C-alpha positions in Angstrom: -0.2 0.1 -0.2 1.1 3.5 -0.7 2.6 4.9 2.5 0.3 7.8 2.1 -2.8 6.1 2.7 -1.6 4.0 5.7 -4.4 3.2 8.1 -4.9 4.8 11.6 -7.3 3.8 14.6 -10.4 5.7 15.4 -8.9 6.3 18.9 -6.0 8.7 17.1 -8.2 10.3 14.6 -9.2 14.1 14.3 -12.7 15.4 13.9 -11.7 16.0 10.1 -10.1 12.7 9.7 -13.3 10.9 11.4 -15.5 12.6 9.1 -13.4 11.0 5.7 -13.2 7.4 7.6 -17.0 7.8 8.1 -17.5 9.0 4.6 -15.7 6.1 3.0 -17.5 3.5 5.8 -21.1 4.8 3.9 -20.2 4.4 0.6 -19.0 0.8 1.3 -22.4 0.3 3.4 -25.0 1.8 1.0 -24.3 0.3 -2.0 -27.0 2.5 -3.9 -24.7 5.4 -3.2 -22.3 4.7 -5.8 -23.2 4.8 -9.5 -22.1 1.4 -11.4 -21.4 4.4 -14.2 -20.3 7.9 -14.3 -17.6 10.1 -13.1 -16.8 10.8 -9.3 -16.1 14.2 -8.3 -14.7 15.1 -4.8 -14.7 18.7 -3.3 -11.9 19.3 -0.5 -10.6 15.8 -1.3 -8.1 14.1 1.4 -6.5 10.7 0.7 -8.0 7.5 1.5 -7.1 4.3 0.5 -10.5 3.4 -0.6 -10.6 5.8 -3.2 -8.3 3.9 -5.4 -10.9 1.6 -6.1 -12.7 4.3 -8.3 -9.7 4.3 -10.6 -10.0 7.1 -13.4 -13.8 7.5 -12.6 -12.5 10.1 -9.8 -11.4 13.5 -10.0 -10.2 15.4 -7.2 -10.1 19.1 -6.1 -8.2 20.6 -3.0 -7.4 24.1 -2.5 -5.0 23.9 0.3 -1.5 23.0 -0.9 -0.4 20.4 2.0 -3.4 18.3 1.4 -3.1 18.9 -2.3 0.2 17.0 -2.2 -0.9 14.4 -0.5 -3.4 13.7 -2.9 -0.7 13.9 -5.6 1.9 11.6 -4.2 -0.9 9.3 -3.6 -1.7 9.4 -7.2 -5.1 10.9 -6.7 -4.7 14.3 -8.3 -2.5 15.4 -11.1 0.4 17.7 -10.8 -1.2 20.8 -12.2 -4.4 22.1 -10.3 -7.5 21.6 -11.7 -10.8 22.9 -10.7 -13.8 20.1 -10.9 -15.8 20.7 -14.1 -18.2 19.3 -16.3 -20.8 16.9 -14.9 -20.6 14.2 -12.3 -22.8 11.0 -11.3 -21.4 11.6 -7.8 -19.9 14.3 -5.8 -18.5 14.2 -2.5 -18.0 16.6 -0.1 -15.9 17.4 3.0 -16.8 20.5 4.2 -14.9 23.2 6.3 -16.0 25.0 9.6 -17.3 28.4 8.1 -20.8 28.2 7.6 -21.1 30.3 4.4 -18.3 28.3 2.8 -20.1 25.1 3.3 -23.4 26.5 1.8 -21.5 27.7 -1.2 -20.2 24.3 -1.6 -23.2 22.4 -1.1 -24.6 24.7 -3.5 -21.2 24.0 -5.8 -21.8 20.2 -5.4 -25.4 20.4 -6.9 -24.3 22.5 -10.0 -21.8 19.9 -10.7 -24.1 17.1 -10.8 -25.6 15.6 -13.9 -29.7 15.2 -13.2 -30.4 12.4 -11.0 -26.9 12.5 -9.5 -26.0 12.5 -5.9 -24.2 15.2 -3.7 -23.1 12.9 -0.5 -21.4 15.0 2.5 -19.7 14.2 5.9 -19.3 16.3 9.0 -18.5 15.5 12.6 -21.7 16.3 14.8 -19.7 19.0 16.5 -19.4 20.4 13.1 -23.2 21.1 12.7 -23.9 18.1 10.9 -27.3 17.9 11.9 -27.9 21.6 10.8 -26.3 20.9 7.4 -28.4 17.9 7.0 -31.6 19.9 7.4 -30.3 22.9 5.4 -29.5 20.3 2.8 -33.2 18.9 3.0 -34.5 22.4 2.8 -32.6 22.8 -0.6 -33.3 19.3 -2.1 -36.4 18.0 -0.4 -35.7 14.2 0.4 -32.7 13.1 1.6 -30.9 9.8 3.4 -28.5 10.0 6.3 -25.9 7.3 7.9 -24.2 8.1 11.3 -20.9 6.7 12.9 -18.1 7.7 14.7 -19.5 10.7 16.0 -20.3 12.0 12.4 -23.0 12.2 9.8 -23.1 11.0 6.2 -26.1 12.9 4.4 -27.0 12.8 0.8 -29.7 14.1 -1.8 -30.5 13.9 -5.2 -30.4 16.4 -8.2 -33.7 17.1 -9.5 -36.0 19.9 -11.0 -37.3 20.4 -7.6 -34.0 22.2 -6.2 -35.0 25.3 -4.2 -33.8 28.2 -6.8 -33.8 31.3 -4.4 -31.7 29.0 -2.0 -29.2 28.2 -4.8 -28.8 31.7 -5.8 -28.0 32.9 -2.3 -25.8 30.0 -1.2 -23.6 30.4 -4.5 -23.0 34.1 -4.0 -21.3 32.8 -0.8 -18.5 31.2 -3.2 -17.8 34.3 -5.1 -14.8 37.0 -4.4 -16.3 40.5 -3.7 -14.8 43.6 -2.2 -15.5 42.7 1.6 -13.0 44.1 3.8 -13.1 48.0 4.2 -14.9 48.2 0.8 -11.6 47.6 -1.1 -10.0 44.3 -0.4 -11.3 41.2 -2.4 -12.1 38.3 -0.1 -14.5 35.5 0.5 -15.8 33.2 3.4 -13.7 30.5 4.7 -10.5 32.5 4.3 -8.6 33.4 7.7 -9.9 36.7 9.0 -12.3 36.9 5.8 -14.3 40.0 6.5 -11.7 42.2 8.6 -8.4 42.8 9.0 -6.8 41.0 11.3 -5.6 42.7 14.5 -2.1 41.0 14.6 -1.4 42.1 11.3 -2.6 45.5 11.8 -0.3 45.8 14.7 2.7 44.7 12.6 2.1 47.2 10.0 2.6 49.8 12.7 5.8 48.4 13.9 7.7 47.7 10.5 10.4 49.7 10.1 10.8 52.2 6.9 14.2 50.4 6.0 12.5 47.6 4.3 13.7 47.2 0.7 15.0 44.7 -1.5 13.6 41.3 -2.0 10.9 40.8 0.6 8.7 37.9 1.2 5.1 37.6 2.9 4.6 33.9 4.5 1.4 32.9 4.9 0.0 36.1 3.2 -3.7 35.5 3.1 -5.7 37.5 1.1 -2.9 40.2 0.8 -3.3 42.7 3.5 0.3 42.9 4.7 2.0 42.2 1.2 -0.6 45.2 -0.1 0.5 47.4 3.0 3.9 46.9 2.3 4.0 47.8 -1.6 2.1 51.0 -0.7 4.4 51.9 2.2 8.0 51.0 1.0 9.2 52.2 -2.3 12.5 50.5 -2.1 10.8 47.0 -2.6 12.5 45.4 -5.3 10.7 42.1 -5.4 7.9 41.0 -3.6 7.4 37.1 -3.0 3.6 36.2 -1.6 3.5 32.8 0.1 0.2 31.4 0.7 -1.1 27.5 1.0 -4.9 28.3 0.4 -5.4 28.9 -3.3 -8.4 30.8 -2.8 -6.9 33.4 -0.8 -3.8 33.6 -2.9 -6.3 34.4 -5.8 -7.7 37.0 -3.9 -4.4 38.6 -2.9 -3.2 38.8 -6.5 -6.5 40.8 -7.4 -5.6 42.9 -4.1 -2.1 43.7 -5.0 -2.9 44.4 -8.9 -4.4 47.4 -7.2 -1.9 48.0 -4.8 1.3 48.3 -7.2 0.7 47.5 -10.8 4.2 48.1 -11.8 5.7 46.0 -9.2 7.5 42.3 -9.5 5.3 40.6 -7.2 5.9 37.0 -7.4 2.7 34.2 -6.2 3.7 31.1 -4.7 0.8 28.2 -3.8 3.4 26.5 -1.6 3.1 24.9 2.0 6.1 27.1 3.8 6.6 24.4 6.6 7.9 22.2 3.8 10.4 25.2 3.3 11.1 28.1 0.8 14.9 27.8 0.1 18.0 29.6 1.3 19.4 33.1 1.2 17.3 34.6 -1.0 15.3 37.7 1.1 16.3 40.8 2.9 13.2 40.9 4.6 10.5 38.3 5.4 7.6 39.3 7.1 4.4 37.1 8.5 1.4 36.3 10.5 1.9 32.8 11.0 -1.0 30.5 11.3 -1.2 28.4 14.8 -4.6 26.5 14.5 -5.4 22.9 12.9 -8.8 23.1 12.9 -10.1 24.4 16.4 -6.8 23.1 18.3 -4.2 25.4 18.7 -0.9 24.1 16.9 2.2 26.2 17.8 4.3 23.8 16.1 3.0 25.4 12.5 4.4 28.7 13.5 7.8 27.1 14.6 8.1 25.8 11.1 7.3 29.2 9.4 10.0 30.8 11.9 12.6 28.0 10.6 11.4 28.3 7.1 12.2 31.9 7.3 15.4 31.9 9.1 16.6 29.8 6.2 15.3 32.0 3.5 17.2 35.1 4.8 20.2 36.5 3.1 23.1 37.2 5.9 22.0 40.3 7.8 18.4 39.7 6.8 15.6 40.3 8.9 12.5 38.6 10.0 9.7 40.7 11.6 6.4 38.6 12.7 3.3 39.1 14.7 1.7 35.9 17.3 -0.5 35.8 20.0 1.1 36.6 23.3 0.9 32.9 24.8 2.8 31.3 21.9 6.2 30.3 22.9 8.4 31.6 20.2 11.0 33.3 21.7 13.2 30.5 22.2 12.9 29.4 18.7 13.9 32.7 17.4 17.0 32.6 19.9 17.9 29.2 18.4 17.7 30.1 14.7 18.8 33.7 14.4 21.8 35.6 15.5 19.7 38.4 17.3 16.0 38.5 18.6 13.5 40.6 20.4 10.0 41.9 21.5 9.3 44.8 19.7 6.1 45.6 21.2 3.3 43.6 23.4 0.0 44.8 22.9 -3.5 43.2 24.1 -3.5 39.6 23.0 -0.4 39.9 20.5 3.5 40.5 20.3 5.6 41.8 17.2 9.0 40.2 17.3 12.1 40.6 15.0 15.1 38.6 14.5 18.3 39.0 12.3 20.1 36.3 10.6 23.8 36.9 11.6 25.9 38.0 8.7 27.6 34.7 7.6 25.5 32.1 9.2 25.3 28.6 7.9 21.9 27.3 6.3 19.8 26.8 9.3 19.1 22.9 9.4 17.5 22.4 12.7 20.7 22.9 14.8 20.5 25.6 17.6 22.7 28.4 16.4 25.2 29.4 19.4 26.6 33.4 20.2 22.9 34.4 20.3 22.4 38.2 21.8 19.5 40.5 22.1 19.0 43.2 19.6 19.6 46.9 20.8 19.1 49.8 18.9 
């Protein structure tokens, strides 16, 4: 078996993993769900060994780079990203937590179905499974359901009786629009999708006027920090924008085109935790993620710091904002020659570090001769 398709015990699985396992169990248990012929689409797809049984009938879509990479490694998705298009006899959906995003996914799943096709959805009970089951019934009428492992699988057939007003409303939630401050493009489901994050705004207040040269924004979201830098620092020669969420990156492209039409901006749909190269940037700026679902996961931010430290040129600076309780100080001290907390305000702290002038490439080894920055 492909190592990316390994089995896991139920006791060790998280909510999202349980939903995936339960969805596959329902497809095995409810034989009428899987058509004998026709294409099968999987929205927000994730790797599972059972998917291999569908062969070339299966088409997967995943906008989150780490999970897209897992699908590619397992042979379940091509190397080039492609959104689902055309019509399908069966569409599978593993929604995320945001309400409007989920409603948009339900509408899109129905749009992708051929007449008589089925949309099959699975959610953990703690994610509002029963509520969305009822909403799908409001949209489509008769539905079926299957429960196991604290999750609920529910499905509906595409018929002429779909509520057109609900379809129109739910489709609109999946459209990019000028939501934030009446000028930034965004859409439901993105981080801080309808307002500027307080941490990012605090960071902009303390970035130094000397920001210049080759700059990177790690985990850029829909582009607030990048927009600020392009407008504020004319000495920026290149700006590399890294984001794991493909939809967020598309929003960032629209936002930054207005910020600096002539600037050299490069966009990367990448998983920063896997590294972004060595010795490339004069400045790296970031508001790093620190959650996986609802659970805090400080290791995400630590991996961002390590990637940034490695990507800085000798003498290059890292500027980041983080929640005050996150333990990033030791990692900054261990990976960069100098570091400090610039400001602590409310729930956030702004930090910076400088790579030593002739530092070796960071490879997880604790660097010595640390000192605190003094201006």
